[in-house]
LUMVEX-795341 format. One record per residue: residue in three letters; z, x, y of N, C-alpha, C in turn. Coordinates in nm, 3 decimals. Layout:
BEGIN
NUMI  residuo      nup    neast   nnorth     caup   caeast  canorth      cup    ceast   cnorth
NUMI      ALA        Z        X        Y        Z        X        Y        Z        X        Y
...
***
This chain:
BEGIN
NUMI  residuo      nup    neast   nnorth     caup   caeast  canorth      cup    ceast   cnorth
NUMI      UNK   -4.151   11.151   14.054   -4.027   11.165   13.984   -3.969   11.305   14.004
NUMI      UNK   -4.058   11.405   13.993   -4.013   11.543   14.011   -3.970   11.567   14.156
NUMI      UNK   -4.040   11.508   14.251   -4.003   11.522   14.392   -3.868   11.457   14.420
NUMI      UNK   -3.845   11.342   14.354   -3.718   11.273   14.371   -3.604   11.359   14.315
NUMI      UNK   -3.628   11.420   14.199   -3.528   11.506   14.138   -3.500   11.627   14.228
NUMI      UNK   -3.606   11.690   14.280   -3.590   11.805   14.371   -3.515   11.764   14.498
NUMI      UNK   -3.546   11.648   14.550   -3.480   11.598   14.670   -3.333   11.573   14.645
NUMI      UNK   -3.302   11.510   14.532   -3.162   11.484   14.497   -3.087   11.615   14.475
NUMI      UNK   -3.154   11.709   14.407   -3.092   11.839   14.383   -3.059   11.909   14.515
NUMI      UNK   -3.150   11.905   14.610   -3.126   11.967   14.741   -3.012   11.897   14.816
NUMI      UNK   -3.006   11.765   14.803   -2.899   11.691   14.869   -2.764   11.728   14.809
NUMI      UNK   -2.756   11.732   14.676   -2.631   11.768   14.609   -2.593   11.912   14.643
NUMI      UNK   -2.690   12.002   14.641   -2.665   12.142   14.674   -2.615   12.155   14.819
NUMI      UNK   -2.676   12.081   14.910   -2.634   12.084   15.051   -2.492   12.032   15.066
NUMI      UNK   -2.460   11.925   14.996   -2.325   11.869   15.004   -2.222   11.968   14.950
NUMI      UNK   -2.255   12.033   14.840   -2.164   12.132   14.783   -2.146   12.249   14.879
NUMI      UNK   -2.254   12.291   14.943   -2.246   12.401   15.039   -2.159   12.364   15.158
NUMI      UNK   -2.179   12.244   15.211   -2.097   12.200   15.325   -1.951   12.186   15.285
NUMI      UNK   -1.923   12.132   15.166   -1.785   12.118   15.119   -1.722   12.255   15.103
NUMI      UNK   -1.798   12.349   15.051   -1.748   12.485   15.033   -1.717   12.548   15.169
NUMI      UNK   -1.805   12.530   15.264   -1.782   12.586   15.399   -1.659   12.523   15.463
NUMI      UNK   -1.640   12.394   15.444   -1.524   12.326   15.501   -1.396   12.381   15.438
NUMI      UNK   -1.399   12.406   15.307   -1.283   12.461   15.237   -1.251   12.601   15.288
NUMI      UNK   -1.355   12.682   15.303   -1.335   12.818   15.354   -1.282   12.814   15.497
NUMI      UNK   -1.334   12.723   15.576   -1.288   12.710   15.714   -1.141   12.668   15.718
NUMI      UNK   -1.103   12.576   15.629   -0.964   12.531   15.623   -0.871   12.645   15.581
NUMI      UNK   -0.912   12.723   15.483   -0.830   12.836   15.439   -0.820   12.940   15.548
NUMI      UNK   -0.929   12.963   15.619   -0.930   13.058   15.731   -0.832   13.013   15.838
NUMI      UNK   -0.834   12.883   15.868   -0.743   12.827   15.969   -0.597   12.845   15.925
NUMI      UNK   -0.569   12.824   15.796   -0.433   12.843   15.745   -0.389   12.988   15.761
NUMI      UNK   -0.477   13.081   15.728   -0.443   13.223   15.739   -0.420   13.261   15.885
NUMI      UNK   -0.500   13.208   15.975   -0.482   13.235   16.119   -0.347   13.181   16.165
NUMI      UNK   -0.311   13.061   16.119   -0.181   13.004   16.157   -0.065   13.086   16.102
NUMI      UNK   -0.079   13.132   15.976    0.026   13.217   15.918    0.040   13.346   15.998
NUMI      UNK   -0.072   13.405   16.033   -0.070   13.529   16.112   -0.008   13.505   16.248
NUMI      UNK   -0.040   13.394   16.309    0.017   13.360   16.440    0.168   13.342   16.430
NUMI      UNK    0.214   13.276   16.324    0.359   13.258   16.305    0.428   13.392   16.285
NUMI      UNK    0.366   13.479   16.206    0.426   13.611   16.183    0.431   13.692   16.312
NUMI      UNK    0.328   13.685   16.394    0.329   13.759   16.520    0.435   13.703   16.615
NUMI      UNK    0.453   13.571   16.613    0.559   13.511   16.696    0.697   13.560   16.653
NUMI      UNK    0.719   13.564   16.521    0.848   13.612   16.470    0.869   13.759   16.505
NUMI      UNK    0.763   13.838   16.491    0.773   13.981   16.524    0.800   14.000   16.673
NUMI      UNK    0.733   13.921   16.755    0.754   13.928   16.900    0.899   13.893   16.935
NUMI      UNK    0.952   13.791   16.869    1.091   13.752   16.892    1.186   13.863   16.851
NUMI      UNK    1.159   13.925   16.737    1.243   14.035   16.689    1.238   14.153   16.785
NUMI      UNK    1.119   14.186   16.832    1.105   14.298   16.927    1.180   14.266   17.057
NUMI      UNK    1.170   14.143   17.104    1.242   14.105   17.226    1.393   14.115   17.208
NUMI      UNK    1.445   14.072   17.092    1.589   14.083   17.067    1.633   14.229   17.066
NUMI      UNK    1.555   14.313   16.999    1.590   14.455   16.993    1.580   14.519   17.131
NUMI      UNK    1.482   14.479   17.209    1.468   14.532   17.345    1.587   14.490   17.430
NUMI      UNK    1.634   14.366   17.412    1.753   14.320   17.485    1.875   14.404   17.446
NUMI      UNK    1.885   14.440   17.318    1.995   14.525   17.274    1.987   14.662   17.341
NUMI      UNK    1.867   14.716   17.350    1.849   14.846   17.415    1.889   14.838   17.561
NUMI      UNK    1.850   14.731   17.628    1.888   14.715   17.769    2.040   14.703   17.784
NUMI      UNK    2.104   14.631   17.691    2.250   14.619   17.696    2.316   14.755   17.676
NUMI      UNK    2.265   14.832   17.580    2.320   14.966   17.557    2.297   15.055   17.678
NUMI      UNK    2.183   15.043   17.739    2.153   15.123   17.859    2.251   15.089   17.970
NUMI      UNK    2.282   14.962   17.984    2.378   14.919   18.086    2.517   14.976   18.056
NUMI      UNK    2.555   14.972   17.930    2.686   15.028   17.891    2.690   15.178   17.919
NUMI      UNK    2.582   15.247   17.886    2.575   15.391   17.911    2.587   15.419   18.060
NUMI      UNK    2.523   15.340   18.143    2.532   15.360   18.289    2.675   15.337   18.338
NUMI      UNK    2.740   15.232   18.287    2.878   15.205   18.327    2.971   15.319   18.284
NUMI      UNK    2.952   15.367   18.163    3.036   15.478   18.114    3.006   15.605   18.194
NUMI      UNK    2.881   15.624   18.230    2.845   15.740   18.313    2.915   15.735   18.448
NUMI      UNK    2.922   15.616   18.506    2.993   15.599   18.633    3.142   15.630   18.617
NUMI      UNK    3.200   15.586   18.504    3.341   15.615   18.478    3.363   15.766   18.465
NUMI      UNK    3.273   15.833   18.398    3.285   15.979   18.381    3.277   16.047   18.518
NUMI      UNK    3.188   16.002   18.605    3.176   16.061   18.738    3.306   16.042   18.817
NUMI      UNK    3.366   15.921   18.807    3.492   15.896   18.877    3.603   15.986   18.823
NUMI      UNK    3.609   15.997   18.689    3.712   16.083   18.630    3.689   16.229   18.670
NUMI      UNK    3.566   16.272   18.674    3.534   16.409   18.715    3.579   16.432   18.859
NUMI      UNK    3.555   16.334   18.943    3.597   16.345   19.082    3.749   16.353   19.093
NUMI      UNK    3.820   16.270   19.016    3.967   16.274   19.016    4.018   16.409   18.966
NUMI      UNK    3.954   16.460   18.862    3.995   16.591   18.809    3.972   16.700   18.912
NUMI      UNK    3.858   16.693   18.980    3.829   16.793   19.084    3.931   16.784   19.198
NUMI      UNK    3.964   16.663   19.239    4.064   16.646   19.346    4.200   16.698   19.302
NUMI      UNK    4.239   16.662   19.182    4.369   16.709   19.130    4.370   16.860   19.118
NUMI      UNK    4.261   16.916   19.073    4.250   17.061   19.059    4.260   17.128   19.195
NUMI      UNK    4.195   17.072   19.294    4.203   17.128   19.430    4.345   17.121   19.483
NUMI      UNK    4.413   17.009   19.460    4.551   16.996   19.506    4.642   17.097   19.437
NUMI      UNK    4.622   17.113   19.305    4.703   17.209   19.232    4.676   17.352   19.281
NUMI      UNK    4.552   17.382   19.309    4.518   17.514   19.363    4.586   17.535   19.498
NUMI      UNK    4.584   17.432   19.582    4.649   17.441   19.714    4.798   17.466   19.698
NUMI      UNK    4.860   17.391   19.610    5.006   17.406   19.587    5.035   17.547   19.533
NUMI      UNK    4.956   17.593   19.439    4.977   17.726   19.380    4.958   17.833   19.487
NUMI      UNK    4.859   17.817   19.572    4.835   17.916   19.679    4.949   17.916   19.779
NUMI      UNK    5.005   17.800   19.811    5.116   17.791   19.905    5.240   17.863   19.848
NUMI      UNK    5.264   17.844   19.719    5.381   17.904   19.657    5.364   18.056   19.644
NUMI      UNK    5.240   18.100   19.628    5.216   18.244   19.615    5.227   18.311   19.752
NUMI      UNK    5.197   18.242   19.855    5.201   18.302   19.990    5.335   18.285   20.047
***
């Protein structure tokens, strides 16, 4: 009778232990999925911001090219004005 009781107690204890482990495993899996979703959202946000930086970089390059062209025009105009001024002085 005592052996039967001990055997039943061990079986119930084992079942409780396995159920507890399954519950912990399920909660762990949920936390891993939540973490994975958060990392996906963060990755998406970083990619969007990186795309914005690339767009701004492109705009800066285009504006830099415009500044170079304007500088060249100013230099040409300045040279022409200098030539005209020198001709009138001579």
